[in-house]
Backbone bond lengths (Angstrom), bond angles and torsions (degrees), N, CA, C in turn:
res aa  C-N    CA-C-N  psi(-1)  N-CA   C-N-CA  omega(-1)  CA-C   N-CA-C  phi
1 M - - - 1.415 - - 1.524 107.38 -
2 D 1.244 117.41 133.93 1.466 118.55 171.00 1.607 112.19 -92.58
3 K 1.315 115.67 -176.34 1.458 120.27 -174.35 1.456 114.60 -66.11
4 K 1.444 116.15 -18.80 1.437 120.17 -176.18 1.603 109.92 -96.11
5 G 1.323 115.48 1.29 1.470 120.54 178.69 1.569 110.41 88.21
6 N 1.297 119.09 12.47 1.485 120.61 177.60 1.566 105.92 -80.47
7 L 1.308 114.60 141.11 1.453 120.07 176.31 1.564 113.45 -106.37
8 Y 1.327 114.01 148.56 1.410 120.00 -175.06 1.537 108.67 -129.80
9 G 1.295 120.06 142.32 1.463 120.60 179.61 1.521 111.23 -166.75
10 T 1.317 116.72 -169.95 1.442 123.95 178.09 1.516 112.93 -127.38
11 T 1.271 119.79 158.56 1.425 127.62 164.29 1.495 111.18 -118.04
12 F 1.322 118.88 140.98 1.429 124.15 -175.78 1.523 108.33 -73.06
13 F 1.298 118.71 -38.22 1.464 125.95 -179.42 1.532 110.57 -114.65
14 G 1.299 116.82 -177.93 1.426 119.54 169.52 1.614 111.66 88.59
15 G 1.220 112.60 -178.52 1.568 120.27 -176.03 1.516 108.77 84.54
16 D 1.235 112.74 174.79 1.516 121.15 178.20 1.523 106.56 -137.15
17 G 1.322 114.56 76.34 1.442 121.11 -179.50 1.574 108.84 -88.57
18 G 1.312 120.58 51.69 1.457 121.35 -179.06 1.476 112.76 79.22
19 G 1.345 116.92 44.59 1.413 121.73 178.34 1.479 117.11 91.24
20 C 1.342 119.52 -0.61 1.401 123.80 177.44 1.565 106.88 -111.44
21 S 1.374 111.79 132.60 1.458 121.81 170.95 1.485 110.05 -91.16
22 C 1.335 117.33 66.14 1.537 120.78 -163.98 1.528 108.86 -107.46
23 G 1.275 120.74 12.84 1.469 117.33 174.81 1.541 110.92 109.27
24 T 1.317 112.21 160.51 1.508 118.71 -177.47 1.499 111.59 -138.07
25 I 1.260 116.33 166.10 1.463 127.51 163.50 1.566 104.83 -114.62
26 F 1.365 113.79 126.64 1.460 118.02 -169.09 1.566 108.72 -129.29
27 K 1.361 109.69 161.66 1.509 115.81 176.01 1.518 103.38 -134.24
28 V 1.341 114.06 138.70 1.417 123.69 175.46 1.540 107.66 -123.53
29 T 1.323 115.40 118.43 1.426 122.25 -179.44 1.477 114.56 -71.97
30 S 1.334 121.11 161.30 1.387 125.99 -178.52 1.530 114.24 -56.79
31 D 1.355 113.64 -24.70 1.529 117.56 176.92 1.486 113.18 -95.44
32 G 1.366 116.96 9.47 1.482 117.61 171.61 1.530 114.87 98.91
33 K 1.298 119.43 4.58 1.498 119.92 -171.64 1.581 103.77 -92.26
34 E 1.314 116.15 132.94 1.493 121.54 179.77 1.511 113.32 -104.95
35 K 1.301 117.27 144.57 1.414 122.23 178.32 1.550 108.78 -141.63
36 V 1.344 114.47 132.66 1.450 117.24 175.83 1.492 109.13 -85.39
37 L 1.352 112.77 119.56 1.537 118.95 -178.99 1.459 110.49 -83.71
38 Y 1.307 120.51 -31.60 1.459 120.46 178.69 1.513 105.60 -154.64
39 A 1.356 116.76 145.43 1.485 122.91 171.07 1.512 107.73 -121.44
40 F 1.301 117.15 122.98 1.442 123.16 -176.40 1.519 109.93 -68.88
41 K 1.331 114.13 142.80 1.443 121.41 -176.23 1.472 115.71 -95.08
42 G 1.351 115.99 -9.93 1.491 120.06 178.54 1.466 118.71 83.38
43 G 1.292 118.81 16.25 1.422 122.20 177.09 1.425 115.69 -128.80
44 G 1.249 121.44 -122.01 1.504 121.81 179.71 1.502 112.85 -63.55
45 D 1.313 118.87 -24.99 1.493 119.10 -179.31 1.517 114.74 -78.81
46 G 1.342 115.62 -6.06 1.514 118.15 -179.92 1.514 110.39 100.29
47 D 1.318 114.63 161.55 1.492 118.59 172.11 1.566 108.03 -158.09
48 Y 1.304 112.40 155.42 1.473 123.73 177.83 1.544 114.03 64.12
49 P 1.349 113.54 70.18 1.501 114.89 177.00 1.447 109.37 -79.19
50 F 1.393 115.14 128.69 1.507 126.00 178.03 1.532 108.62 -85.36
51 G 1.379 110.95 -51.99 1.459 118.08 -168.89 1.492 115.08 -80.88
52 G 1.276 120.89 169.81 1.453 124.14 173.84 1.531 111.93 -79.46
53 V 1.354 115.92 -168.92 1.451 120.11 -178.11 1.519 108.09 -124.06
54 I 1.377 115.01 157.02 1.443 121.89 172.70 1.556 109.12 -123.51
55 A 1.321 115.31 164.42 1.448 116.97 -174.77 1.519 110.53 -131.12
56 D 1.349 113.13 149.02 1.540 116.41 175.65 1.549 106.62 -98.73
57 A 1.283 111.45 -173.05 1.511 120.84 -175.73 1.610 112.17 -64.13
58 E 1.329 112.84 -28.27 1.494 122.43 -178.13 1.566 108.67 -88.59
59 H 1.249 121.40 7.96 1.393 128.31 -179.66 1.507 115.14 62.15
60 N 1.368 116.35 26.83 1.455 121.35 165.25 1.469 111.86 -73.76
61 L 1.283 122.78 139.26 1.453 126.20 174.65 1.479 112.07 -101.99
62 Y 1.334 115.21 145.39 1.500 120.66 -178.15 1.524 109.59 -134.75
63 G 1.309 115.26 143.10 1.412 118.16 176.21 1.524 111.27 -168.74
64 T 1.360 118.29 -161.23 1.443 122.56 -175.05 1.519 109.73 -131.69
65 T 1.293 116.89 155.24 1.485 124.34 168.11 1.481 110.40 -118.37
66 Y 1.319 115.32 145.46 1.500 121.45 179.55 1.482 111.80 -72.43
67 N 1.347 119.86 -37.25 1.370 123.35 -179.29 1.568 110.92 -124.85
68 G 1.307 117.72 -179.10 1.345 122.30 173.62 1.547 110.99 86.71
69 G 1.352 115.99 -176.54 1.448 119.15 -175.69 1.561 106.37 95.22
70 V 1.342 114.88 177.50 1.397 118.95 -178.40 1.548 117.33 -55.09
71 N 1.327 113.75 -33.64 1.468 120.29 -174.19 1.550 109.26 -110.33
72 N 1.290 117.45 0.41 1.485 121.82 -179.58 1.435 110.60 60.47
73 E 1.372 116.44 38.60 1.470 119.26 175.47 1.544 111.89 -125.86
74 G 1.334 110.59 18.52 1.485 114.76 175.01 1.541 114.12 110.08
75 T 1.262 114.62 162.45 1.554 121.44 -175.99 1.494 110.07 -140.88
76 V 1.375 112.88 159.49 1.418 127.55 155.29 1.468 110.37 -103.41
77 F 1.365 123.13 123.83 1.382 120.93 -171.49 1.567 108.85 -129.17
78 K 1.373 111.03 161.39 1.508 120.80 173.12 1.529 105.61 -129.06
79 L 1.459 108.57 137.26 1.478 111.75 177.28 1.566 104.05 -123.18
80 A 1.353 116.85 121.45 1.399 126.52 178.73 1.452 108.45 -72.22
81 P 1.394 117.23 155.59 1.514 124.76 175.92 1.527 111.79 -49.39
82 G 1.344 117.17 -31.99 1.467 117.76 -173.82 1.502 111.60 -87.95
83 G 1.321 116.61 1.83 1.537 118.43 175.73 1.538 111.95 100.84
84 T 1.356 120.93 0.91 1.378 117.91 175.36 1.461 116.89 -82.22
85 E 1.361 118.09 127.38 1.453 123.21 -174.92 1.476 107.64 -102.85
86 T 1.393 116.21 136.44 1.434 122.97 179.47 1.540 107.93 -128.91
87 V 1.270 118.24 129.69 1.526 121.14 175.20 1.554 105.50 -84.96
88 L 1.321 112.66 117.42 1.506 118.44 178.73 1.522 109.42 -82.56
89 H 1.340 118.51 -32.33 1.488 122.12 177.63 1.445 109.56 -148.86
90 S 1.309 116.73 135.94 1.491 121.59 165.91 1.473 109.20 -102.34
91 F 1.280 121.04 126.39 1.430 121.26 178.39 1.528 108.63 -73.43
92 G 1.340 112.96 144.79 1.456 119.26 -176.10 1.518 113.50 -87.45
93 T 1.281 116.08 -150.84 1.415 121.28 -178.91 1.528 117.06 -104.49
94 G 1.358 111.41 18.24 1.491 113.57 -177.37 1.487 113.41 -178.43
95 A 1.313 121.18 -92.59 1.398 123.07 -160.93 1.473 115.89 -62.49
96 D 1.300 120.72 -31.82 1.435 120.26 -179.95 1.545 119.84 -82.51
97 G 1.379 112.63 -2.28 1.456 120.40 -176.79 1.469 111.85 105.86
98 Q 1.323 113.19 163.89 1.518 118.36 178.47 1.501 109.47 -149.00
99 R 1.408 111.88 147.00 1.430 125.23 170.36 1.482 114.17 52.37
100 P 1.358 116.14 66.02 1.534 119.13 178.63 1.597 108.82 -68.03
101 E 1.327 111.85 138.57 1.402 121.69 178.62 1.500 112.83 -110.29
102 D 1.348 118.32 -5.12 1.467 120.09 -177.34 1.516 110.99 -109.74
103 G 1.300 118.74 175.58 1.382 126.00 170.42 1.451 115.38 -85.79
104 L 1.278 119.31 -167.45 1.492 122.29 -176.55 1.517 108.52 -112.55
105 L 1.382 111.89 157.33 1.444 122.43 171.57 1.562 106.20 -117.44
106 A 1.315 117.73 130.28 1.478 122.42 -177.03 1.555 104.69 -105.76
107 R 1.322 112.99 131.69 1.460 121.23 175.43 1.598 106.54 -148.95
108 K 1.317 113.79 120.13 1.525 121.95 177.66 1.521 110.72 50.68
109 S 1.326 115.08 50.58 1.459 123.26 176.15 1.461 112.99 66.84
110 Q 1.253 122.40 11.87 1.498 125.93 173.47 1.517 110.70 -111.52
111 F 1.306 117.71 153.12 1.446 124.29 -177.72 1.542 108.26 -114.67
112 F 1.342 112.48 128.63 1.414 118.72 -179.62 1.569 112.49 -116.28
113 G 1.287 113.83 144.43 1.474 114.15 179.03 1.562 111.03 -165.09
114 S 1.230 115.61 -179.04 1.513 122.38 -178.85 1.525 111.09 -130.10
115 A 1.278 118.01 146.89 1.396 124.57 175.89 1.464 111.22 -121.88
116 P 1.372 122.69 132.24 1.470 118.65 -169.27 1.519 113.31 -83.27
117 F 1.298 117.35 -7.86 1.460 121.46 -178.60 1.607 107.30 -130.57
118 G 1.318 113.11 171.20 1.395 118.21 -179.43 1.533 113.99 77.71
119 G 1.277 113.63 -167.84 1.489 120.39 -172.92 1.471 111.39 87.59
120 A 1.333 115.46 -178.93 1.518 118.69 -172.04 1.507 114.94 -61.37
121 D 1.365 116.47 -31.29 1.434 121.32 179.76 1.535 115.09 -110.56
122 G 1.279 115.62 -0.16 1.471 120.50 175.21 1.596 111.64 83.17
123 Y 1.309 114.34 13.49 1.489 114.99 -179.45 1.555 117.08 -110.34
124 G 1.358 112.40 12.55 1.460 118.67 178.62 1.474 115.60 106.67
125 T 1.301 114.06 165.23 1.485 121.57 -174.50 1.521 112.35 -141.07
126 V 1.302 118.34 158.89 1.426 129.72 158.50 1.504 105.01 -100.98
127 Y 1.402 116.41 132.55 1.460 117.44 -175.39 1.529 109.64 -138.46
128 K 1.339 114.87 164.46 1.411 122.64 174.67 1.484 109.06 -129.26
129 V 1.404 117.72 138.43 1.493 123.32 175.19 1.521 107.11 -122.70
130 A 1.307 112.66 129.18 1.433 119.16 175.09 1.580 110.31 -83.44
131 P 1.333 118.90 162.36 1.487 120.34 179.81 1.469 114.93 -58.28
132 D 1.322 118.79 -24.29 1.476 120.75 174.96 1.549 115.03 -83.84
133 G 1.358 116.62 -0.08 1.406 121.98 179.33 1.497 118.09 96.25
134 T 1.272 115.55 -2.38 1.478 120.32 178.73 1.550 109.45 -67.94
135 E 1.310 116.08 125.77 1.472 118.96 -176.57 1.518 107.26 -115.43
136 K 1.382 114.42 143.13 1.388 119.88 -179.05 1.570 105.72 -138.82
137 V 1.292 115.67 130.40 1.488 124.10 176.95 1.505 107.11 -78.70
138 L 1.275 115.52 121.55 1.499 123.58 -179.69 1.533 112.22 -90.10
139 Y 1.334 114.04 -33.18 1.501 119.27 -178.52 1.542 111.63 -154.72
140 N 1.283 113.49 141.43 1.539 119.66 176.73 1.495 104.96 -112.96
141 F 1.332 117.77 122.43 1.423 122.10 174.40 1.591 109.68 -72.80
142 T 1.276 117.95 147.11 1.478 126.90 -169.40 1.483 115.47 -114.87
143 D 1.364 119.39 -10.65 1.501 123.88 -170.35 1.493 112.37 56.53
144 E 1.449 112.03 39.16 1.510 113.95 165.86 1.521 100.43 -114.43
145 N 1.354 118.12 -136.94 1.374 118.15 -175.87 1.584 115.66 -64.44
146 D 1.321 114.77 -12.52 1.415 119.03 -176.02 1.589 111.08 -80.42
147 G 1.287 118.91 -16.30 1.509 123.20 179.50 1.499 109.33 93.05
148 K 1.292 116.13 -177.53 1.405 129.45 179.30 1.511 114.12 -147.37
149 Y 1.310 116.95 156.54 1.511 123.79 175.96 1.531 111.16 60.58
150 P 1.346 116.69 68.77 1.494 119.13 177.99 1.546 108.88 -71.31
151 V 1.294 113.61 135.99 1.501 121.70 -178.63 1.512 105.81 -139.68
152 G 1.324 116.05 158.54 1.492 118.57 -178.89 1.518 110.12 91.74
153 D 1.288 117.77 144.14 1.414 123.51 179.47 1.553 113.09 -59.95
154 L 1.232 119.86 145.54 1.448 121.80 172.57 1.542 109.76 -79.16
155 I 1.315 118.39 150.18 1.410 122.80 172.52 1.607 106.96 -123.83
156 A 1.306 116.49 167.88 1.420 119.07 -176.40 1.527 107.92 -137.02
157 D 1.324 114.83 153.42 1.475 120.05 171.77 1.505 109.93 -100.91
158 S 1.335 119.80 178.53 1.444 123.50 -172.72 1.571 112.88 -68.34
159 N 1.329 118.01 -12.49 1.417 121.90 173.44 1.500 115.39 -96.17
160 G 1.285 120.25 6.87 1.420 127.75 177.94 1.536 114.56 79.73
161 N 1.360 118.96 11.02 1.445 118.61 171.44 1.539 108.97 -74.74
162 L 1.322 112.26 144.18 1.475 119.84 -176.53 1.578 108.53 -103.29
163 Y 1.314 118.12 149.83 1.398 124.04 178.75 1.557 111.20 -135.21
164 G 1.350 114.86 145.68 1.448 116.18 -179.33 1.486 109.25 -169.29
165 T 1.318 118.23 -174.87 1.499 122.68 -179.62 1.505 111.54 -125.41
166 T 1.278 119.90 156.45 1.436 123.74 164.61 1.497 109.84 -114.15
167 Y 1.348 112.70 144.08 1.445 119.11 -175.30 1.530 112.00 -66.49
168 S 1.297 119.40 -38.31 1.431 121.95 -179.81 1.504 109.59 -141.46
169 G 1.302 114.12 -168.88 1.517 118.28 -176.82 1.475 110.85 79.88
170 G 1.342 118.34 -163.35 1.401 126.91 -173.88 1.528 111.78 82.45
171 A 1.281 118.26 -169.17 1.549 121.87 -170.12 1.476 109.07 -68.13
172 H 1.337 123.17 -21.38 1.478 124.48 -177.79 1.468 115.52 -120.86
173 G 1.354 115.89 -4.84 1.428 118.56 177.98 1.528 119.57 90.48
174 F 1.342 113.55 -2.11 1.476 121.12 -175.30 1.583 113.48 -106.73
175 G 1.300 115.47 17.64 1.426 116.78 177.51 1.474 118.12 103.81
176 T 1.332 119.26 171.08 1.440 121.30 -175.23 1.512 111.94 -146.34
177 V 1.320 115.16 164.21 1.457 121.31 162.84 1.516 107.50 -115.94
178 F 1.302 113.92 125.18 1.473 118.10 -170.94 1.547 113.10 -119.70
179 K 1.289 116.44 163.63 1.508 127.01 170.70 1.457 107.15 -127.25
180 F 1.376 114.52 135.23 1.419 122.89 175.49 1.535 106.11 -120.11
181 A 1.400 116.46 110.04 1.449 120.78 -174.27 1.495 109.55 -81.02
182 R 1.373 116.38 167.32 1.442 124.39 -178.75 1.567 109.38 -63.42
183 D 1.386 114.87 -31.10 1.479 117.82 -176.60 1.556 113.05 -79.60
184 G 1.366 119.12 1.05 1.405 126.04 176.80 1.520 112.71 93.48
185 T 1.394 117.53 11.19 1.386 118.81 -177.53 1.574 109.31 -91.29
186 E 1.314 115.47 128.05 1.502 120.52 174.36 1.508 110.37 -98.54
187 T 1.405 114.93 132.80 1.404 121.61 -179.32 1.543 109.94 -127.53
188 T 1.332 118.18 128.71 1.424 119.99 172.44 1.486 109.52 -80.80
189 L 1.304 118.41 116.52 1.433 122.26 -179.78 1.482 112.22 -82.42
190 Y 1.346 115.39 -34.06 1.439 117.86 178.02 1.527 108.11 -159.24
191 S 1.437 113.37 142.54 1.437 120.92 175.01 1.544 106.54 -114.60
192 F 1.313 114.98 123.84 1.490 120.87 177.17 1.548 109.46 -67.03
193 A 1.285 114.39 136.31 1.479 121.39 177.54 1.475 116.84 -91.52
194 G 1.361 115.95 -8.33 1.455 119.50 173.90 1.545 114.70 87.32
195 G 1.273 117.17 6.22 1.494 118.90 -179.06 1.486 109.17 -112.86
196 K 1.387 114.33 -125.03 1.470 118.37 -177.93 1.526 113.54 -67.87
197 D 1.332 114.37 -18.47 1.509 116.57 -177.16 1.536 111.95 -84.66
198 G 1.348 118.25 -4.59 1.426 120.17 -179.96 1.477 117.19 106.47
199 A 1.288 118.48 161.54 1.471 124.08 -177.65 1.580 108.71 -154.69
200 Y 1.276 115.09 137.93 1.453 120.94 173.08 1.517 116.34 63.79
201 S 1.304 113.96 94.93 1.525 118.05 -175.07 1.519 107.62 -107.41
202 Y 1.309 118.82 122.65 1.394 126.97 167.33 1.579 112.89 -92.53
203 A 1.307 114.37 -18.92 1.542 120.89 -160.25 1.502 112.97 -81.70
204 T 1.297 112.21 144.04 1.425 119.84 169.79 1.577 113.22 -67.90
205 L 1.267 118.86 135.32 1.483 121.30 -177.79 1.517 113.21 -76.26
206 F 1.285 115.63 157.55 1.485 122.78 176.70 1.501 106.95 -132.12
207 A 1.368 118.27 134.81 1.491 123.94 -175.55 1.543 105.29 -109.00
208 D 1.346 116.08 130.89 1.454 123.68 174.10 1.447 110.81 -81.63
209 P 1.338 117.99 172.64 1.467 118.16 -179.25 1.556 115.23 -63.23
210 K 1.257 115.75 -20.61 1.598 120.74 -176.50 1.563 105.78 -91.03
211 G 1.302 122.97 -1.93 1.460 121.19 176.44 1.556 112.08 94.29
212 S 1.346 119.66 3.01 1.377 118.96 171.44 1.442 115.66 -74.75
213 L 1.357 120.29 146.09 1.484 123.64 -175.75 1.565 106.17 -105.04
214 Y 1.342 116.56 131.55 1.452 121.31 173.67 1.501 108.56 -112.54
215 G 1.339 114.31 146.90 1.417 120.85 174.26 1.501 112.97 -160.81
216 A 1.317 118.68 -169.55 1.467 122.30 -174.53 1.549 104.20 -137.24
217 T 1.339 114.00 148.37 1.424 121.90 169.41 1.573 111.66 -116.87
218 V 1.334 117.19 144.87 1.424 119.16 -176.62 1.518 109.90 -70.08
219 N 1.290 119.54 -40.68 1.410 126.71 -178.25 1.516 113.68 -120.46
220 G 1.366 115.61 -179.98 1.417 119.98 -176.78 1.494 112.99 86.06
221 G 1.317 116.45 178.07 1.456 123.38 173.78 1.558 111.05 95.21
222 G 1.266 116.46 -7.19 1.517 118.75 177.51 1.504 110.27 170.69
223 S 1.258 114.84 -162.75 1.490 121.52 -175.43 1.534 111.99 -106.80
224 G 1.268 120.17 4.80 1.486 122.93 -177.63 1.514 111.40 -77.00
225 C 1.344 112.08 -178.59 1.473 119.19 174.08 1.540 110.26 57.02
226 G 1.322 114.76 50.16 1.457 119.50 173.34 1.526 112.83 79.46
227 G 1.393 115.61 16.11 1.410 118.08 178.86 1.507 116.13 89.52
228 Y 1.320 116.08 -4.27 1.458 122.09 -179.68 1.545 111.07 -92.98
229 G 1.319 120.42 -15.16 1.411 125.91 -174.98 1.545 107.47 89.13
230 C 1.277 112.98 148.49 1.468 121.92 -176.12 1.573 113.23 -89.33
231 G 1.324 116.75 -3.81 1.425 120.39 177.89 1.570 111.94 108.96
232 T 1.348 116.05 164.25 1.447 121.70 -173.74 1.553 110.20 -137.24
233 I 1.337 112.93 157.07 1.455 119.69 156.27 1.483 108.40 -107.22
234 F 1.310 118.40 132.10 1.441 122.45 -174.67 1.510 114.16 -125.02
235 R 1.305 116.91 157.90 1.478 121.73 172.42 1.534 106.89 -123.95
236 L 1.281 117.50 134.59 1.542 123.55 176.17 1.482 108.34 -115.84
237 A 1.336 116.22 111.41 1.469 119.26 -178.58 1.453 111.32 -73.52
238 P 1.360 118.19 164.55 1.445 118.97 -178.22 1.561 114.76 -61.64
239 D 1.345 113.48 -22.08 1.437 116.81 178.57 1.569 112.90 -88.25
240 G 1.350 118.34 6.33 1.399 123.04 175.06 1.510 115.34 91.78
241 T 1.279 117.04 1.95 1.478 121.49 175.17 1.446 111.98 -75.87
242 E 1.384 115.97 125.36 1.472 123.65 -179.84 1.469 110.18 -100.33
243 T 1.288 115.37 129.15 1.553 121.15 174.13 1.475 107.49 -124.01
244 V 1.344 115.44 137.90 1.411 120.09 172.75 1.423 109.97 -89.55
245 V 1.377 117.09 116.51 1.440 122.76 -175.69 1.522 111.07 -78.62
246 H 1.347 113.31 -38.52 1.516 118.99 176.60 1.471 109.97 -151.66
247 S 1.313 115.74 138.86 1.454 125.02 176.00 1.569 105.36 -109.05
248 F 1.301 117.69 119.08 1.498 120.09 176.83 1.501 110.08 -71.84
249 K 1.287 115.55 146.74 1.415 124.86 -174.49 1.545 114.55 -112.30
250 G 1.342 116.76 -2.77 1.451 119.87 -170.81 1.487 112.59 77.40
251 G 1.314 116.70 -179.63 1.437 118.85 179.82 1.553 109.47 66.53
252 L 1.290 116.91 -146.15 1.407 123.00 -177.57 1.568 113.63 -58.12
253 D 1.263 115.98 -26.48 1.493 124.01 -176.62 1.552 109.09 -69.01
254 G 1.327 117.54 -27.43 1.467 123.14 -170.88 1.447 115.18 97.72
255 A 1.371 117.94 164.61 1.459 123.11 -180.00 1.483 111.41 -157.54
256 F 1.271 116.12 146.32 1.454 125.12 173.72 1.575 114.06 66.67
257 P 1.405 118.38 65.98 1.445 116.84 177.56 1.560 109.23 -77.44
258 Q 1.345 110.97 129.45 1.465 117.88 -179.26 1.461 112.72 -109.62
259 E 1.326 116.42 -27.33 1.466 118.51 -174.10 1.578 109.85 -94.80
260 G 1.361 117.19 167.66 1.442 121.95 -178.35 1.483 109.12 -81.33
261 L 1.312 113.52 -178.62 1.454 124.66 -176.90 1.534 111.67 -102.66
262 M 1.343 119.38 154.51 1.446 123.91 170.58 1.456 106.63 -135.17
263 T 1.374 114.18 164.54 1.463 120.80 -176.09 1.500 109.82 -129.00
264 D 1.359 114.96 157.51 1.462 120.12 170.49 1.513 113.32 -95.43
265 G 1.385 119.19 7.80 1.389 124.05 177.18 1.524 114.66 86.95
266 T 1.299 119.00 -5.96 1.499 124.55 178.01 1.468 110.82 -112.12
267 G 1.304 121.08 16.28 1.481 122.98 173.16 1.504 113.94 98.72
268 N 1.333 118.77 -2.48 1.467 125.54 177.26 1.513 108.55 -86.17
269 L 1.307 114.83 125.35 1.512 120.92 174.47 1.530 112.61 -101.34
270 Y 1.311 118.73 145.20 1.469 120.48 -178.12 1.488 108.18 -131.95
271 G 1.293 118.25 148.09 1.449 124.28 -178.97 1.485 114.10 -165.40
272 T 1.297 118.48 -175.60 1.441 122.54 179.31 1.594 110.67 -134.47
273 T 1.274 114.48 161.47 1.516 121.68 174.89 1.510 104.52 -127.06
274 V 1.367 114.19 150.38 1.513 117.79 -178.44 1.423 109.80 -79.99
275 N 1.345 121.12 -35.09 1.543 122.12 179.99 1.471 105.50 -125.01
276 G 1.376 110.69 -176.17 1.462 120.85 -172.33 1.434 111.70 82.84
277 G 1.413 114.27 -178.59 1.443 119.70 -176.08 1.532 112.22 80.59
278 S 1.254 115.94 -129.89 1.503 119.67 -176.00 1.571 108.70 -63.59
279 N 1.368 115.20 143.32 1.412 119.92 -179.77 1.545 112.19 -94.15
280 A 1.350 111.75 14.65 1.449 115.09 175.45 1.538 115.44 -62.80
281 C 1.288 119.64 -23.63 1.434 131.61 169.49 1.522 111.04 -97.17
282 S 1.303 117.90 155.30 1.455 118.05 -174.08 1.461 113.71 -63.00
283 N 1.401 119.47 -29.16 1.483 122.23 178.79 1.521 109.52 -117.35
284 G 1.325 117.03 18.11 1.455 119.01 -174.27 1.489 109.58 89.56
285 C 1.330 118.69 147.33 1.470 122.43 -171.92 1.543 111.11 -96.69
286 G 1.324 117.00 6.95 1.474 118.06 179.38 1.519 113.20 98.07
287 T 1.315 115.63 163.26 1.473 123.18 -174.07 1.529 110.62 -136.60
288 V 1.306 115.90 158.90 1.441 125.41 161.08 1.482 106.10 -112.98
289 Y 1.318 117.82 132.16 1.539 119.16 -174.67 1.529 110.21 -130.97
290 T 1.333 112.69 159.76 1.433 117.39 172.82 1.563 105.63 -132.08
291 L 1.304 112.21 152.80 1.452 120.97 -179.15 1.479 112.06 -148.34
292 K 1.328 117.75 123.09 1.404 122.72 174.84 1.487 111.58 -79.70
293 E 1.318 115.65 122.28 1.489 117.45 -172.36 1.535 113.32 -132.23
294 Y 1.295 124.38 -53.67 1.433 122.17 -172.04 1.557 110.80 -121.73
């Protein structure tokens, strides 16, 4: 959101980038009018953006695409206010990471992100991209206790440490919450066990004022939804203690939260589920929920 209340985001499909329905960058004004700022063409400019966009002081937008670029393994892009798109980095076929699904985090004119594939062992990377497009891999996931397949935007604390989740791997194979310190040290803060504590997190984390991390898992939390569990909202305390704040039950309660949480600053958390809610769809059409927590 900009200072005028306009919203900016991406769509994974759609647009008319010269015959390709490869996704868009859009703007919605505060009075509800939508404008496509850029339609991806599906070649060197990238295609299929999963994550959102961030803006700098000059109103340039930055984000990632899942495909496209020189090697068709995804890009980091910049969109100028006039609509000119520039690829800052094209992911290669291995070491630098592949197919980013998350957005970017900006710190001190550098852009940080994660890619779920590629890297030295093929299990994903944490990377940094400079404004001139120079990319550096900060960490390679190994599919040991550190997990594999990082998804969801990274967040940072005031000391510059980065936090995120991996979809799978870790001590039990059901994903992790990790910390990447400024000195290059990666620490697994929690490994999901796949039961009541949750399993498989896509979601971006949220940190409360006391330093606890909140997130969501797609499965786990109970025996519903075909025995896999309908998903959880969890809190991870600074000492590593994990608490399930809510276990989804399916039906009107919702099921399978994939996105992260946001807050209104007074302790209310908000998020969405993919299924559940209205039964107009076979598995429910999804929900928007609120939860009073801190």
